[in-house]
C-alpha positions in Angstrom: -11.0 9.4 -15.0 -7.7 10.2 -13.8 -6.1 11.5 -10.9 -4.9 14.1 -13.1 -8.1 15.3 -14.2 -9.5 15.9 -10.7 -9.8 18.8 -8.5 -8.6 17.4 -5.8 -6.3 14.6 -5.7 -6.5 12.7 -2.2 -3.6 10.0 -0.6 -5.6 6.7 0.9 -4.5 7.9 4.3 -4.5 11.4 4.0 -2.7 13.6 6.3 -5.1 15.3 9.2 -4.2 17.3 11.9 -6.2 18.8 15.0 -5.2 22.1 15.8 -3.9 23.0 19.6 -5.3 24.8 21.4 -8.7 24.9 19.5 -11.2 22.7 19.4 -13.1 23.5 16.4 -10.2 24.0 14.3 -7.8 21.2 12.1 -6.3 21.0 8.9 -5.9 18.3 6.1 -4.5 17.7 2.7 -4.9 16.9 -0.8 -2.6 18.7 -3.0 -3.7 21.8 -1.0 -4.0 22.3 2.9 -7.6 22.6 3.7 -9.1 24.2 7.0 -12.1 24.2 9.1 -12.8 26.3 12.4 -16.3 24.6 12.8 -15.1 21.2 13.4 -15.5 20.2 9.9 -18.6 21.3 8.6 -16.9 23.7 6.3 -13.5 23.7 4.9 -11.7 26.5 3.1 -8.4 26.3 1.2 -5.3 28.4 2.3 -2.6 26.9 0.2 -1.6 26.9 -3.6 -0.7 23.4 -4.8 2.1 22.0 -2.5 3.4 19.2 -4.8 5.3 19.0 -8.0 1.8 18.4 -10.0 3.9 16.0 -12.0 1.1 14.6 -13.8 3.0 11.4 -15.5 2.5 10.6 -11.9 -1.2 10.9 -12.0 -2.5 8.2 -14.3 -4.6 4.9 -14.1 -1.8 2.0 -12.2 -3.6 -0.4 -14.9 -3.4 -4.0 -14.6 -6.5 -6.2 -15.2 -8.7 -3.7 -13.4 -7.8 -0.1 -13.8 -7.2 1.4 -10.1 -9.6 4.1 -9.5 -10.0 3.4 -6.2 -7.5 6.3 -5.5 -5.6 4.5 -2.9 -2.3 5.9 -4.1 -1.9 9.2 -6.5 1.1 11.0 -7.0 1.6 14.5 -6.0 -0.4 14.4 -2.9 0.1 15.5 0.5 1.7 13.0 3.1 2.6 14.9 6.1 1.2 17.9 7.2 1.6 19.3 10.8 0.6 22.7 12.6 3.3 24.0 15.0 2.1 23.3 18.9 4.7 26.2 19.7 4.4 29.0 17.4 0.8 30.2 16.3 0.4 29.9 12.3 3.4 27.8 11.8 1.9 24.5 9.3 4.7 22.3 8.0 3.8 20.0 4.8 5.5 17.3 3.2 4.3 15.3 -0.2 4.8 12.1 -1.8 6.6 13.8 -4.1 9.5 14.8 -2.4 8.1 18.4 -1.5 8.6 20.6 1.7 6.7 23.2 2.5 5.8 25.3 5.3 3.9 29.1 6.4 4.6 31.0 9.2 1.2 33.2 9.1 -1.4 30.3 8.9 -1.3 29.8 5.3 -1.1 33.0 3.5 2.6 32.6 1.9 4.1 29.6 1.5 7.6 28.6 1.5 9.4 25.7 -0.6 12.1 24.5 1.4 12.8 21.3 -0.9 15.9 22.3 -1.8 17.4 22.6 1.6 16.8 18.6 2.4 19.1 16.2 0.6 16.8 14.6 -1.5 17.7 12.5 -5.0 17.0 14.3 -8.1 13.4 13.9 -9.2 11.9 13.9 -5.6 11.5 17.4 -5.3 
């Protein structure tokens, strides 16, 4: 199965962040931001897809053996961090050049990629 067909796309070392100062809270990223309030026992999705979702970058890698280990999938979150200063501020960065932020804990998201000088096709 191609990663384009999966419900969630995960990078091999997906971003995971502990929520300061709440011990039971944390966030992690697939193409979405997922949040836990109970030390990972349950998760809720608090964002839309924050990548370009380019299906042409979500195929099997090919080669002698089809690589379905999901060690690298195009259009996944690669960085995620909550502000230690401002409550509900979360930044994300994807491996396809998208940078997004929320200032209300995930209710609304703003794509700020155009404000960053990245090469065409990388945002």
